[in-house]
C-alpha positions, 0 to 999 in steps of 0.5 A: 483336829488332827492338823498338827497344832500340838506337834508344832506347838510343842516344837515351838515351845521347846525351841523358845524355852517356854511352856506348852499347853493344849486346850483339847488336853485340858478340856479332856482332863477337865471333863473326864472324856474325849473331845469327840465324846463331848461333841457327840453327847453335849454338842459343840456349844458345850465344847466351845465353853469347856474350851474357854474355861480351859484357855481362861484357866491358864491365867496371865501365864507368860512364856507359854505356847498354847495349842487351840482349835480353830473354832475357839475365836469363832464367836467373839471378836473381843476374844480375838482382840484380847488375845492379839494384845498378848502376842497370840498368833493364830494359824489355821488350815481350814481345808485341812480341818474339814478333811481330817474332821470329816475322817474323824467324825468330829465337825470342823469349827463352826460347822454343825454336826 
């Protein structure tokens, strides 16, 4: 959270002339509450379910840059393989995630709150 995934994703999408989607924004819209509120009230498990639902809602769209949290792919090698065949590139700075998550109160991916 807060490491610039959406900023970089938007810039990349603009440069490519593609659409942009942010799974956190999609989750917040679908749930009617912030990511932090989901973590606090329902836990990481519920958030990860909602995050996958958000990703699936994008379907087979092409020319789309998607910003996701680093934890999206923690539990499923099949998911990683599936996305990799579609040209998905993941970049993550775990140290940045941990520092920023600590300040925000939201646990970094894969770390119990």
